ROMARFI-494965 format. One record per atom (N, C-alpha, C): residue in three letters; x, y, z. Coordinates in steps of 0.001 Angstrom, whole numbers, plus 524288, in hexadecimal, padded with zeros to 5 digits. Example, Ala and Ser with C-alpha at 12.3 -4.5 7.8 and 13.67 -1.06 7.14 Angstrom:
2
ALA833867E9C681E78
ALA8300C7EE6C81E78
ALA833907F31C81E78
SER832327F73681BA8
SER835667FBDC81BE4
SER832648001E81EBE
//
This chain:
149
METAF127715AE7F6E8
METAECE87175C7FA3A
METAE9A771B957F780
GLYAEC3371F437F4B7
GLYAE9727235D7F1EA
GLYAE6147212C7ED93
LEUAE7FF71CE57EB06
LEUAE4FF71A747E6D5
LEUAE007717E37E903
LEUAE0507159E7ED95
LEUADBCA713277F00A
LEUAD7A57173B7F17C
ILEAD96771BAC7F372
ILEAD5BC71FD97F4DB
ILEAD315721F87EFF7
ASPAD613722A57EBB9
ASPAD3C57247B7E6C8
ASPACFC5720937E4B9
LEUAD0D771B877E533
LEUACD3C717837E36D
LEUAC828717977E6A2
VALAC86C718507EBC9
VALAC3CB7189A7EF28
VALAC08C71D697EDCA
ILEAC31E721C07ECB1
ILEAC04F7268E7EB40
ILEABD8A725D57E604
ALAAC007723307E240
ALAABDA3722487DD24
ALAAB8E171EBF7DDA7
VALAB93771AA27E0CB
VALAB4BB717207E198
VALAB04B71A107E449
ALAAB18E71D467E820
ALAAAD83720527EAD5
ALAAAAE7724217E714
ALAAADE4726847E38F
ALAAABAA72A1D7DFB7
ALAAA80C7273C7DC01
LEUAA9837227F7DA49
LEUAA61E71F6E7D6DD
LEUAA10F71DDC7D9AA
LEUAA16C71C587DE92
LEUA9CB471B027E198
LEUA992C71FCA7E24F
ALAA9B787245D7E348
ALAA9857729227E3DE
ALAA95AA72A877DEC0
ALAA9855729CA7DA5A
ALAA95F672AE77D53F
ALAA9166727377D436
ALAA920D7222F7D57B
ALAA8DD071E6E7D4B3
ALAA892571FC47D834
TYRA8A23721537DD04
TYRA85EF722D07E099
TYRA830C727A47DE9A
CYSA85F372B6B7DC79
CYSA8375730197DA42
CYSA800772EBC7D59D
META81B472B0C7D267
META7E827297A7CDEA
META796C726EA7CFB8
VALA79D0723947D3AC
VALA7520721087D5B7
VALA715E725197D7EC
LEUA7359728DA7DAE3
LEUA700172CFC7DD09
LEUA6D9C7304A7D8B9
SERA7095731547D49C
SERA6E947346A7D038
SERA6A077319F7CD96
ARGA6A8D72C827CCC7
ARGA664C729837CA58
ARGA6166729837CDC6
ARGA622B728E67D2CB
ARGA5DAD728E37D657
ARGA5AF172E2C7D669
LEUA5DF9732617D664
LEUA5BA67379C7D665
LEUA58B7738A47D156
ARGA5ADF736F47CCEC
ARGA583E7379C7C7E7
ARGA5324734827C7C9
ALAA532F72FD07C9EF
ALAA4E6B72C9B7CA21
ALAA4A5B72F0A7CDB3
LEUA4C1A7319E7D1D8
LEUA487F734187D57D
LEUA45C2738C37D308
THRA488D73BB87CFC8
THRA4648740767CD8F
THRA431373F6D7C8A8
ARGA437573AE77C647
ARGA4054739B67C1A5
ARGA3A99739037C320
LEUA371773B037BFE2
LEUA317B73AAC7C119
LEUA2F35735577BFDF
ASPA31D4732437BC9D
ASPA2F9A72D317BB60
ASPA313F729037BF41
GLYA343B72A737C332
GLYA3597726C17C757
GLYA3163726BE7CB83
ASPA31CC723457CF32
ASPA2DD7722B27D34B
ASPA2D6D7278D7D6B9
VALA31CB7298C7D889
VALA31B472E137DC02
VALA2FFC732ED7D8FE
GLYA31C6733687D423
GLYA3024737DC7D0EB
GLYA2A4B737DD7CFFA
LYSA2818733487CEFF
LYSA2269732E27CE45
LYSA1F8F734687D33D
ALAA218F7328C7D79A
ALAA1F02733C47DC93
ALAA1F16739A27DD9F
ILEA237573C2D7DC75
ILEA23CF741D57DD49
ILEA200D744AE7D9B0
ALAA1FAA743087D4BE
ALAA1C10745897D111
ALAA1669744D27D2C1
VALA1507740277D48C
VALA0FA273F1C7D63F
VALA0E597424F7DB19
LEUA12037428C7DEC8
LEUA1112745A27E37E
LEUA107F74B687E23F
SERA137B74D4F7DE8B
SERA1305752C27DCFB
SERA0DA1753E17DAA1
GLNA0BC1750467D760
GLNA0688750F17D51E
GLNA0254750C17D951
GLNA02F474D567DD26
GLN9FF1874CFA7E152
GLN9FF0D751DF7E4AD
VALA039E7542D7E586
VALA03D3759107E881
VALA00FA75D587E58D
ASPA01C075D9A7E069
ASP9FEFA761877DD46
ASP9F914760A87DD7A
ALA9F76575BC17DD0F
ALA9F1C975A947DD3E
ALA9EF8175BF17E299
LEU9F25975AC77E6C7
LEU9F07475C137EBFF
LEU9F034761F67ECD6
THR9F3E4764D27EA89
THR9F3C076A827EAF7
THR9EEE976CAE7E83D
ARG9EDC576AA87E397
ARG9E90976C687E0D5
ARG9E42476B057E3EE
ALA9E401766527E62B
ALA9DF76764B67E946
ALA9DEDA768237EE1B
LEU9E335769AA7F075
LEU9E30076D117F50E
LEU9E0CF772687F3A6
HIS9E27F774897EF37
HIS9E065779A07ED90
HIS9DA8B7793E7EC67
GLN9D8E1774F27E9FD
GLN9D350774337E8E5
GLN9D038773BA7EDF9
ALA9D25C770EE7F1CA
ALA9CFB4770597F6D5
ALA9CF53775977F9A2
GLU9D359778D47F928
GLU9D32377E007FB99
GLU9CEE47815A7F918
LYS9CE5E7810F7F3E5
LYS9CA3A784027F139
LYS9C4DA782277F2FD
THR9C42D77CF07F33C
THR9BF2B77AC37F4E5
THR9BDF377C4B7FA82
ASN9C1F177C487FDD4
ASN9C13F77DD180346
ASN9BF9A78384803AE
ALA9C1E0786E38007C
ALA9C06878C6780098
ALA9BAB678D1D7FEE6
GLN9B90F78A367FAEB
GLN9B3A778A957F924
GLN9AFEC7889C7FD59
ALA9B141784397FFC5
ALA9ADDE7821C803E0
ALA9ADAE785CD8088B
SER9B20F78847809AD
SER9B23378BF980E0A
SER9AEB1790A680D00
SER9AED5792A18082F
SER9AB747971B80703
SER9A5B07958E8072C
ALA9A475790D98055D
ALA99F0678F08805A2
ALA99D5678E5780B54
LEU9A0D178C5480E8E
LEU99F9678BB281410
LEU99EEE790EF816C5
ASP9A233794BA81562
ASP9A193799F981795
ASP99C4879C4E81628
ALA99A9D79B7681144
ALA9958079D7180F9E
ALA9912479AD5812BE
GLN9918B795B8813A7
GLN98D8979308816B6
GLN98D8A794DC81C62
ILE9921C795ED81E81
ILE99268797E5823DF
ILE98FEB79D468243E
ASP990EC7A0A082059
ASP98E757A5CD82049
ASP988887A5548200B
ARG986A67A1B981CC8
ARG980FE7A0F981C69
ARG97EC879EE782186
ALA981A879B6882423
ALA97FD37994C82925
ALA97FB179D9482D49
ASP983A37A0FE82D3F
ASP983997A55A830F2
ASP97EF47A8F782FEF
ALA97DDF7AA0382B00
ALA979727AD5E829B3
ALA9744D7AADA82B66
THR973D77A5C682A90
THR96F227A2FE82C2C
THR96E977A30183219
ALA972E97A264834E2
ALA972BF7A28683A98
ALA971027A7E083C88
ARG972F27AC0783A04
ARG971427B14B83B8D
ARG96B6C7B20C83A94
ARG969827B00F8362A
ARG963E47B08683509
ARG960AE7AD8383907
LEU9627F7A8CF83A6B
LEU95FB07A5C183E51
LEU95FB17A8798439F
GLU964077AAD684510
GLU9642D7ADB284A04
GLU9605E7B245849F7
LEU960087B4FE845A4
LEU95C4C7B94E84539
LEU956B17B751845A9
MET955A17B2F68431A
MET950507B0CF84354
MET94EFE7AEF3848D7
MET952BF7AC6784B78
MET951C67AA95850D1
MET951097AF2F85487
ALA954237B34C853CE
ALA953977B7E785720
ALA94E4D7BA7E85638
ALA94C917BA9885161
ALA947877BCEF8502C
ALA943157B9B185272
GLN9439A7B4938525D
GLN93F7C7B13B8546F
GLN93F5E7B16D85A66
GLN943DD7B1F885CEB
GLN943F17B22F86296
GLN941EF7B763864A2
GLY941C47BB5286154
GLY93FE17C06D862F4
GLY93A1D7C05E8644D
GLY9374E7BC858629E
GLY931BA7BC37863D6
GLY92E8F7BCE785EE6
ALA929E57BAA885EFA
ALA926997BAE185A5C
ALA923D37C019859E4
LYS922EA7C2F985E5E
LYS91FF77C7D385E26
LYS923167CC3685BAB
ASN927B67CCEC85D80
ASN92AC77D14185B62
ASN92F687CF268583B
THR92E247CBCB85485
THR932277C9B385112
THR9333E7CDA984CC6
PRO938107CF6C84C61
PRO9394A7D31584833
PRO939667D03C842F8
PRO938AF7D31A83ED8
PRO938F07D08D839B8
PRO93E6E7CE4A838E8
MET93EA77CA21835E4
MET943A97C786834F9
MET947527CB3F8321E
PRO94C157CBC583405
PRO94FC17CF4683160
PRO9517A7CCFA82C33
ASP953647D06A828E4
ASP955677CEB6823CF
ASP95AB97CC2C824C2
VAL95AE37C6FC82467
VAL95FB47C42C825A5
VAL963A77C46F82139
SER962037C64A81CB9
SER965CD7C6A48186F
SER969DF7CAD28199B
ALA968827CEC781CC1
ALA96C577D2C881E21
ALA9701E7D0BB82246
VAL96E557CD1A82598
VAL971B07CB06829B4
VAL9755C7C6DD82795
ALA9734F7C3558246F
ALA976727BEFB82276
ALA975497BE1E81CBB
PRO978647C06181942
PRO977677BF7F813AE
PRO978B37B9E581232
ARG975EB7B7E980E59
ARG976D37B29480C80
ARG97B9A7B27B80901
VAL97E1C7AE12808E9
VAL9828A7AD4A8056C
VAL9806A7AC5F7FFF8
HIS982D57AEBF7FC0B
HIS980BB7AE847F6BA
HIS981547A92D7F432
ASP985477A63A7F5AE
ASP986137A1347F32C
ASP9835B79CBC7F60B
ALA97F9579DE37F959
ALA97CCE799E27FC49
ALA9791C796FA7F8A6
PRO97867791DE7F965
PRO974BC78EF57F61D
PRO96F20790A07F736
ALA96BD7790527F335
ALA9666D792067F3B7
ALA9632878E157F6CA
ASP96486789237F683
ASP96196785127F929
ASP96379784A07FECC
PRO9602E785DB802C0
PRO96209785A680829
PRO9632D7802580A10
SER960EF77C2E80789
SER96205776D98094B
SER967847752F807D7
SER96A02777D98040D
SER96F4C7765F80278
SER97363779D780503
ASP971C877CFD808EE
ASP9758B7807180B74
ASP979E877D7580E11
PHE978917798381108
PHE97C8D776CB81410
PHE97B167711081474
ALA97E4C76DC781258
ALA97D7F76828812B2
ALA982C8765A0813B6
PRO9845A76533818B6
PRO9899A76351819CB
PRO98A7375D9B81871
PHE9866075A64818A9
PHE98728754DB817AD
PHE9858C753518122D
GLY981E37560A80FDF
GLY97FF77549480ABC
GLY983D27559B80669
ARG986ED759C3806DF
ARG98A7A75B228029E
ARG9902A75AE080457
ALA9917C7578E807F0
ALA996C67578780A1B
ALA99AD77564680604
GLY999FA75290802A3
GLY99DEF751177FED5
GLY99C6E752837F949
ALA99836755707F88D
ALA99649756877F351
ALA9996375AE57F0C8
ARG99A2275A4F7EBB4
ARG99C9A75E607E899
ARG9993A75F5B7E3D8
ASN998B6764347E273
ASN995BC765C77DDE2
ASN9901B763EA7DE20
GLY98DD3763D27E2B6
GLY98853762957E34A
GLY9871475CCD7E342
GLU98ADA7595E7E2B0
GLU989B7753CD7E28C
GLU98A5A751897E802
THR9876474D8B7E915
THR987A874B1F7EE3C
THR98A3D745D27EDB9
ARG98CEB744417F1CA
ARG98F7C73F2D7F1DB
ARG98CEC73BD07F605
PRO98C48736D17F4FB
PRO98A08733787F906
PRO98DFF732A87FD62
ARG98C007324F80216
ARG98F6C7317080698
ARG9906F72B9B8072D
VAL9952E72A5280883
VAL996AF724E780951
VAL9978E7242180F25
LEU994AE7209B81162
LEU9953571F84816EF
LEU9981D71A678179D
ARG99C0F71A7D81ADC
ARG99F22715D181BCE
ARG99EAE7145C82188
GLN99EBA70F6182287
GLN99E8B70D83827E9
GLN9A3D470B5F8295D
ARG9A56870C5A82E1E
ARG9AA5F70A4882FFD
ARG9A9BF7049783176
GLU9ADEF701C383082
GLU9ADE36FC4683214
GLU9AFA76FBEE837C0
PRO9ADE66F80D83A8F
PRO9AFB66F76083FF2
PRO9B59D6F67B8400D
LEU9B8036F79C84472
LEU9BDA96F741844DF
LEU9BFB96F1C5843D7
GLY9BD226EDDE84592
GLY9BF186E88A84509
GLY9BDBC6E60383FDA
ALA9BAB16E8A083C87
ALA9B8F26E63C8379C
ALA9BD586E630833A6
THR9BD896E2158308A
THR9C16E6E1AA82C50
THR9BE8E6E11982738
ARG9C1396E2908230D
ARG9BEC66E23E81DD3
ARG9BFD06DD1B81B48
//
């Protein structure tokens, strides 16, 4: 009976050793970069790095656009104040109209404003343009729900 138990233990040990070898080979294949999973991990790592760089670039661009928008808002506020002063002066009457106040003391102009007033604000003309170039707009029509291609 003792010999039979020893034989069962020896067979179980051999099976466990064979199973460990199979697992070792699979783990080695998983960690190699020239295998399928290794390639996928390397590609995903590169894509994460590229997306991180793109995110930082987008944050920089957003900060620049925000500062430009703040400057335009300041200019719009200054223009609104000037218009209010002009309307108040005109409503005062033509007989005792005071001379126009110096609006430069009330609302100074932003130094980086463009010189051409027609290019101050064009929300639709330059929506997708970069570096002064314009892109043609592409208009697409929807197909009816029941239409097939």
